[in-house]
C-alpha positions in Angstrom: 8.1 -0.1 -20.9 10.7 0.0 -18.6 11.1 -3.7 -16.9 8.8 -2.6 -13.6 5.6 -2.2 -16.0 6.3 -5.1 -17.9 6.6 -7.2 -14.3 2.9 -5.7 -14.0 1.8 -6.6 -17.5 2.8 -9.9 -17.1 1.3 -10.4 -13.6 -1.3 -9.5 -15.0 -1.7 -12.1 -17.7 -1.0 -15.2 -15.6 -3.4 -14.1 -12.7 -5.9 -14.3 -16.3 -4.4 -18.1 -16.8 -2.6 -16.3 -19.8 1.0 -16.9 -21.1 2.6 -13.4 -20.9 5.1 -14.9 -24.6 8.1 -11.9 -23.0 10.4 -11.2 -26.5 13.3 -10.2 -25.1 14.7 -8.1 -27.3 18.2 -6.6 -27.0 17.0 -3.8 -25.6 15.0 -5.6 -23.3 18.1 -8.2 -22.1 20.4 -4.8 -21.8 17.9 -3.0 -19.2 17.5 -6.4 -17.2 20.9 -7.4 -17.4 22.2 -4.0 -16.1 19.4 -4.1 -13.1 20.2 -7.2 -12.4 24.5 -6.8 -12.2 23.1 -3.3 -9.9 20.9 -5.5 -7.4 23.5 -8.1 -7.6 26.5 -6.1 -6.5 24.9 -3.8 -3.9 25.0 -4.5 0.2 21.7 -5.4 0.3 19.9 -7.2 -2.2 16.9 -5.8 -3.8 14.5 -8.8 -3.4 11.4 -7.4 -4.5 13.6 -6.1 -8.0 15.7 -9.5 -8.3 11.8 -11.6 -8.5 10.5 -9.2 -10.8 13.5 -10.0 -13.2 13.5 -13.7 -12.9 10.1 -13.4 -13.2 10.5 -12.1 -16.6 13.4 -14.0 -17.6 10.9 -17.1 -16.7 8.2 -16.2 -18.9 10.4 -15.5 -22.2 9.7 -16.4 -25.4 13.6 -16.9 -26.7 16.5 -17.5 -24.6 20.0 -16.6 -24.5 23.4 -17.4 -22.4 24.1 -13.6 -21.9 23.1 -14.4 -18.4 24.1 -17.6 -17.4 27.3 -15.7 -15.0 24.5 -13.5 -13.4 22.5 -17.0 -12.6 25.5 -17.6 -10.8 26.8 -14.4 -9.0 22.7 -14.8 -8.0 23.3 -18.3 -6.5 26.4 -17.1 -4.9 24.9 -14.5 -3.2 20.8 -15.3 -3.0 20.1 -17.3 0.9 16.1 -17.1 0.2 14.5 -20.0 -0.3 12.0 -18.3 -2.5 15.0 -16.6 -4.6 16.5 -19.9 -4.9 13.6 -20.8 -6.6 13.1 -18.2 -8.3 16.2 -18.4 -10.2 16.3 -22.5 -10.5 12.9 -21.7 -12.9 14.3 -19.1 -14.9 17.6 -20.9 -15.2 16.0 -23.8 -16.4 15.4 -21.8 -19.5 18.2 -19.8 -19.8 21.2 -21.6 -18.8 19.7 -25.4 -19.7 17.3 -25.1 -22.2 19.6 -23.1 -24.3 22.5 -24.8 -23.9 20.5 -27.7 -25.1 19.2 -25.8 -27.9 22.6 -24.3 -29.1 25.0 -27.3 -27.9 27.4 -24.8 -25.9 28.8 -26.4 -23.0 27.2 -25.3 -19.3 30.0 -23.9 -17.1 31.3 -25.9 -14.1 30.1 -23.7 -11.8 26.7 -23.7 -13.0 27.1 -27.1 -12.0 28.4 -26.8 -8.4 26.1 -24.6 -7.5 23.5 -27.3 -8.1 25.8 -29.7 -6.5 25.8 -27.3 -3.5 21.7 -26.5 -3.8 21.5 -30.5 -3.4 22.6 -29.6 -0.4 20.1 -26.8 1.7 18.5 -27.1 4.5 15.1 -25.8 3.0 13.0 -29.2 1.6 11.3 -27.0 -1.5 14.9 -25.8 -2.9 16.0 -29.1 -3.0 13.0 -30.1 -5.0 13.2 -27.4 -7.1 17.1 -28.2 -7.8 16.0 -31.9 -9.2 13.5 -30.3 -11.4 16.2 -28.2 -13.0 18.7 -31.3 -12.6 15.9 -33.4 -14.7 15.6 -31.4 -17.1 19.0 -31.7 -18.1 18.9 -35.2 -19.4 21.9 -36.9 -20.5 23.9 -34.3 -19.0 21.6 -34.8 -15.3 23.7 -37.8 -15.0 27.0 -35.7 -13.7 24.7 -35.7 -10.4 24.3 -39.5 -10.1 25.8 -39.6 -6.4 24.4 -36.5 -5.2 21.4 -37.2 -5.9 21.1 -40.7 -4.6 22.5 -39.6 -1.2 19.6 -37.1 -0.8 17.0 -39.5 -1.9 14.4 -38.9 1.1 13.6 -42.4 3.4 10.8 -42.2 5.8 10.6 -39.1 5.7 8.8 -38.4 2.6 5.9 -39.1 3.7 6.1 -36.5 6.0 6.6 -33.5 3.9 5.2 -32.7 0.2 8.6 -31.2 -1.2 10.3 -34.3 0.3 7.8 -36.4 -1.2 8.5 -34.7 -4.7 12.0 -34.9 -4.6 11.5 -38.9 -4.3 9.3 -39.1 -7.2 11.7 -37.3 -9.4 14.5 -39.0 -8.1 13.0 -42.3 -8.8 12.1 -41.2 -12.8 15.7 -39.9 -12.5 17.0 -43.4 -11.7 15.1 -45.1 -14.5 16.0 -42.2 -17.0 19.4 -42.9 -16.2 19.0 -46.7 -17.0 17.7 -46.3 -20.1 20.9 -43.9 -20.8 23.5 -46.3 -19.6 21.7 -49.1 -21.6 
């Protein structure tokens, strides 16, 4: 089964409120990696194909760090808020969770991309970036200055994403205090 068919099956399961639980086999990983590399190296980005790959990766049972460079390249190339959010969601599992599980370092380029995304003009992208940073546990301390700099003021009452961002920041600040004591 190719990744297009797997994506269709995944969406069908999600619509039924079932967890797809995709096993990331070496063959599937190879296909996804190859297709993803083609997509981000082409002049015009095939957003539909990239969304399918990211959806599959977000619904795998197992994780891999073999895709970390592709996540970074995707952050560099993608402008669409939806694609940035899909990329953040899948990277939580394959970059962050895999790193926390194995103890392998997350590249500084990934941290740099998250810092850039905190400055994104789209409030939903910022919210999902904060959600991603929050999953890092103690590694989130690397973002204290940048996170505090974007804390929404009164505007949080005007936009649900700013409201959620404010709540996530407050949660992280409480966690940071516990980590420091």
